[in-house]
C-alpha positions in Angstrom: 23.3 -19.6 -21.7 22.8 -19.0 -17.8 25.6 -17.3 -16.0 26.4 -16.0 -12.5 25.6 -12.3 -12.0 26.0 -10.0 -8.9 23.0 -8.0 -8.2 22.0 -5.3 -5.6 18.3 -4.7 -5.1 18.5 -1.9 -2.5 20.3 1.5 -3.0 19.8 5.1 -2.0 20.7 8.2 -3.7 21.0 11.9 -2.6 17.2 11.8 -3.0 16.7 10.0 0.4 17.4 12.3 3.2 19.4 9.6 4.9 21.6 9.1 1.9 25.0 10.9 1.9 25.7 13.7 -0.5 28.3 11.7 -2.1 25.7 9.4 -3.4 25.5 11.1 -6.8 24.9 9.5 -10.2 28.6 9.1 -11.6 29.9 8.2 -8.2 27.4 5.5 -7.6 28.0 4.0 -11.2 31.7 4.1 -10.7 31.5 2.1 -7.4 29.2 -0.6 -9.0 31.6 -0.8 -12.0 34.6 -1.2 -9.6 32.8 -3.8 -7.6 31.9 -5.9 -10.6 28.1 -5.6 -9.9 26.0 -6.2 -12.9 22.5 -5.0 -11.8 21.3 -2.5 -9.3 17.9 -1.2 -8.1 17.5 2.5 -7.3 15.2 2.3 -4.2 14.9 5.8 -2.6 12.4 6.4 0.1 8.9 6.7 -1.1 10.1 8.3 -4.6 11.6 7.2 -7.9 12.8 10.6 -9.2 16.4 9.7 -9.3 16.2 6.6 -11.4 16.7 8.4 -14.7 19.9 10.0 -13.4 21.5 6.7 -12.3 20.5 4.9 -15.5 21.6 7.8 -17.6 25.1 7.7 -15.9 25.4 3.9 -16.1 24.6 3.4 -19.8 23.6 -0.2 -19.0 26.7 -0.8 -17.0 25.4 -1.6 -14.4 21.8 -2.2 -15.6 19.5 0.0 -13.5 16.1 -1.1 -12.3 13.5 1.2 -11.1 12.4 0.6 -7.5 11.2 2.4 -4.4 11.6 1.7 -0.7 8.0 2.2 0.7 7.4 3.1 4.3 4.0 1.7 5.1 1.5 3.0 7.7 2.7 0.6 10.2 6.3 1.7 9.6 7.4 -1.4 7.8 9.9 -0.9 4.9 9.0 -2.7 1.5 11.0 -2.8 -1.7 9.1 -2.7 -4.6 10.8 -3.3 -8.2 9.1 -2.2 -11.3 9.1 -3.8 -14.9 9.3 -0.2 -16.5 9.2 3.3 -15.7 5.7 3.9 -16.8 4.6 1.4 -14.2 6.9 3.0 -11.6 5.4 6.4 -12.3 1.9 5.1 -11.9 2.8 3.3 -8.7 4.4 6.4 -7.2 1.4 8.5 -8.1 -1.0 6.0 -6.3 1.5 6.0 -3.4 1.5 9.7 -2.9 -2.3 10.1 -2.8 -1.7 9.0 1.0 1.6 10.8 1.5 1.3 13.0 4.7 2.1 16.6 3.9 4.8 16.8 6.5 7.6 19.2 5.5 11.2 18.0 5.4 13.8 19.7 7.6 17.2 19.4 5.9 19.0 20.5 9.1 17.4 17.4 10.9 16.7 14.8 8.2 19.1 15.8 5.3 18.6 17.0 1.7 16.3 15.4 -0.9 17.8 16.3 -4.2 16.5 15.3 -7.6 19.6 15.3 -10.0 20.7 14.5 -13.6 23.2 12.1 -14.7 25.9 14.6 -14.0 24.7 15.7 -10.6 23.1 18.9 -11.7 20.3 19.6 -9.2 17.0 19.5 -11.1 14.7 19.8 -8.0 14.4 19.3 -4.2 11.5 17.3 -2.6 10.1 19.6 0.2 7.7 16.8 1.6 9.5 14.6 4.0 10.3 11.2 2.2 11.2 9.2 5.4 7.8 8.8 6.7 5.0 6.4 6.7 2.3 6.7 3.8 -1.3 5.9 4.5 -1.4 2.5 3.2 -0.9 -0.8 5.0 1.7 -3.3 4.2 -0.9 -5.6 2.7 -2.1 -2.8 0.5 1.4 -1.8 -0.7 2.1 -5.4 -1.7 -1.2 -6.1 -3.4 -1.0 -2.9 -5.5 2.6 -3.8 -6.5 1.4 -7.4 -7.5 -1.5 -6.0 -9.5 0.8 -3.8 -11.5 3.3 -6.8 -12.2 6.0 -5.6 -9.9 8.3 -7.5 -7.5 7.9 -7.1 -3.6 10.6 -7.7 -1.2 10.3 -7.2 2.5 13.2 -5.1 3.5 15.8 -6.0 6.2 13.5 -8.6 7.8 16.2 -9.2 10.6 16.3 -5.6 11.9 14.8 -4.5 15.2 12.9 -1.7 13.5 11.2 -0.9 10.2 10.9 -4.6 9.4 7.8 -6.8 9.1 9.0 -9.0 12.0 9.8 -6.2 14.3 6.3 -4.6 13.8 3.9 -7.5 13.2 5.8 -10.6 14.0 6.1 -13.7 11.9 5.4 -13.0 8.1 2.4 -15.1 7.3 2.8 -18.0 4.8 0.3 -16.5 2.4 1.7 -12.9 2.5 2.3 -11.8 -1.1 6.0 -11.1 -1.5 8.7 -12.6 -3.8 11.6 -12.5 -1.4 12.7 -11.6 2.1 15.7 -9.3 2.4 18.5 -9.9 5.1 21.0 -7.2 6.2 24.4 -7.3 4.8 26.0 -8.1 8.1 24.1 -11.4 8.6 26.3 -14.4 8.9 26.0 -17.7 7.0 24.9 -19.4 10.4 22.2 -16.6 10.8 21.1 -17.1 7.4 20.6 -20.9 8.0 18.5 -20.0 10.8 16.3 -17.7 8.8 15.9 -20.2 6.1 14.9 -22.8 8.7 12.3 -20.3 10.0 11.0 -19.6 6.4 11.9 -22.7 4.5 9.5 -21.9 1.5 10.7 -18.3 1.1 13.4 -16.9 -1.2 16.1 -14.7 0.6 18.2 -12.1 -0.8 21.0 -9.9 0.6 21.3 -6.2 -0.6 23.6 -3.4 0.2 21.0 -0.9 1.3 23.8 1.6 0.6 23.5 5.2 1.8 27.2 5.8 1.1 29.7 4.6 -1.5 31.9 2.6 0.7 29.1 0.0 1.4 28.7 -0.8 -2.4 30.3 -4.2 -2.4 29.9 -7.8 -3.6 30.1 -8.7 0.0 26.8 -7.1 0.7 24.9 -8.4 -2.4 23.4 -11.5 -4.0 24.5 -13.8 -6.8 21.8 -14.9 -9.3 21.8 -17.4 -12.1 20.5 -15.5 -15.1 20.7 -15.3 -18.9 21.4 -11.6 -18.6 21.1 -8.8 -16.0 17.5 -7.5 -16.4 14.3 -7.0 -14.5 12.7 -9.9 -16.4 15.6 -12.2 -15.5 15.7 -11.2 -11.9 11.8 -11.7 -11.7 12.3 -15.3 -13.1 15.1 -16.0 -10.7 12.9 -15.0 -7.6 10.2 -17.1 -8.9 12.7 -20.0 -9.8 11.6 -20.3 -13.3 13.4 -21.8 -16.3 16.5 -22.4 -14.5 17.1 -18.9 -13.2 17.8 -19.0 -9.4 19.0 -17.0 -6.5 22.1 -18.5 -5.1 23.4 -18.3 -1.6 25.9 -15.4 -1.4 27.6 -17.0 1.6 28.6 -20.4 -0.2 29.9 -21.3 -3.6 29.6 -17.8 -5.0 31.9 -16.9 -7.8 
C-alpha cells in the first residue's frame, strides 16, 4: 500500500565546514523526528564520513540514506545518493582521486569534524571540503549513473553553484533524476520552473546547515510503500505508482 512520506534529500552535518556546530547526530535526529520527516539523506560537501553517525543515532527513525554534495570542476553542486554504503565508499574514493590538496583553515571556513552517533569526535578532515574536485559535472553524473546511484542538480534556481548559473539551461539529455529547488521558492516560481523544464522531476530539500531549517516546509512529499532508497528511486523515476508530489499543493 502506498502512502505519503516527507523526505529531505539534502542535509549537512558538522563535517561540512559551512555547517553549524549544533549539527550533531542526536540533534539532527531529534529535529527530523519532531518535524515528522520519514527519510533524510546526509549530503556533506565532497565526503560521506558522517553518514554512520546519523544513521546510528536515528535507528531507522528517520531512515538515513548515504549521499554527498559534490562540487564539480566548474563549481556546480550536484547531489549524489547511493544505494548502499559500499557504493558510497567506492564513489568517494573515486572522487578524491581528483581532490585538490588545499588545506582547510577552520578560522575562515569552519571545522570539518567526523563524529560518532553520540557526537564523540573521531577525526577531523584537514583537506578543504568546500572546493571543486577535478571532475566535470558530466563526469560526476555519469560515474554516479554507472554505480546505480541517483543524481540531483542542487538548488538549480540559485545565482551561484548551480548548473544554470554556470552553464545555462540544463540540456534535455543531461543524465539526472531530478532538479532541486531552494526551500524559499514559491508555488508560482515552481510553476515557472516546471514550464521551463516540463519533462524534469523537481524536488525541494532543506539544504540544512543548522537545526532550525529542518522542517516539512522545506522538504518534499513522495508517494511510497515505505521510506527507503529503493522507494525514493522509484518515485524519482515514476515507477509502479511511486511519485514525487508537489510540496506546495495538496500535501498532507
